[in-house]
N, C-alpha and C positions, 0 to 999 in steps of 0.2 A: 760532198755532203749536201748538195742543194736539194731543196724540197723534202728533206727528211722531216716528217711531221709526227706529232703524237695525236691520238684520238682516244676518246673514252668509249669503251664497250661495256655494256651490261648484259649479262646472261640473266634473263628475267625469271620470275618465279615458276612459270610453267615448265621451263627447260630444266631448272634446278630440281624441281619436283620429280622430273623424269630421269634424273641423273645423267644429263647430257653435257655437263660441264667439260668433262674430258674430251668428248668428241668435238665439241665446238672449239675448244682451245686448240686441238689438233688441226682443225680446218684453218684457223688463223695462222698457226705456225707453218703449215704446208703452203700457205699463200704468201709467205715471206714476212709476216708480221713478227715482231719481237714483243713478247709480253714483259713490259718493264716493271709493272707493279700489279698486284691483284690481291683482293681480299673478299671473303664471303661475309656478308652482313645482312642484317634485317633492319630496314628503316621504318621509322614512324610515318604515319600519314602526313603529319605536318612537314616532315623532311621531303616527302614525295611532292607535296604541294610547292615547296620552295624550288625543288629541282625542275619541275614542269611548269614553273611560273609563266614561261613564254606562251603556254597554251591555255592560260587562265580563262580567256574569253570563249574558248571553243566548247561545244556541247559535250565532248568526250572527256573533258578535264577531270571531273570528279571520279569517273570510273577508272581513268588512267592512274590517278593517285591512289585510289583504293587498291587497284591491282598491284602496282609496284611495291606497295607496303604490305601485301598479303602473305608474303613468305620470303625465305632467304633469296638473296640475289648475289651474283658474283660481279664485282666491278673490276675493270682492268684498264690499264693504260697500254695501248698498243702503239708501236712505232714502226714506220717504214716510209719509203718515198711516197708522197701524196697519200698519206694514211687515211685522211678523212674520206676522200673520194673512193679509194680502194676498199675501205671498210663498207661504205654504203653500197657499192656494187656487189660485194661479197654477201652482204646481208640480204639484199633483194628488196622488192617492193614491200611497203608496209602491210598490205594485204597478201598473205601467203598464196592465195589463189592467183594473184597477178604476178607473183615473183617468178623470175627465170629459173629454169632447171639448173641444179647445181648450187643454188644460193642457200644460205642457212635457213631463211624463212620458208623457202619452198620445201626443204627437207624436213624441218622440225616445227614450223609454225602451225598453230591450231586454228587461229582466227586473227582478225585484224587487231584485236586487243592482245591475245595471247600469241604474239608472233616471235617469241623466244629470245630476241636480242634487241638492244638499243645501241645506236651509234650516233656520235655527234654529227650534226649536219653542216658544220662549217669549222674552219680553223679557229675562229673567234669563240664559238660555242664550245669547241673542244677544250680550250684553255679554261673557260668558266666551269665546265662540267668536271674536268680533272681536278681543279681546285676544290670543287664542292665535295668530292669524296676523298681526296688525298691532300688535305691541307698539311703543309710541312710544319 
C-alpha cells in the first residue's frame, strides 16, 4: 500500500456547464483513480478566496475567485498510487494550448482560466484542500 495518496479534484464551472462531469469522471476511473467522495456544490466568492489564498498576491487571483464561484462545481477526492502527480499529469498544463494530447485540459479546456479541472499541486496541499471541502 505504499504511496497510495489522495488528491482533490475540482470539475470547474465551464466543464459542469457543458455537462462534462460524467466524461471527466470516466477519464479518472480509466486511469486507475478511485473516486472516494464527491459532491456538486456552488461556493460563495468568499469561499473561493479562502480556497485560493495561496494565490492572493498574483494578478489573476480575483478573476480566479470570481470564476470558481460563478457556477456549480464538482469536488472529488481521488485516490491511487502517487495520486497528486498522476492527477497533474492527467490534467495537463494550466493553459490548454500547452497541454499534451490526451490530457483533460487539452480535450476540454477553453482557456487558461476556463481549463475545466483543478488538482492539488502537492500532498500537503491535497490534505488542506480535501479538508476545505470535506470537513468530517
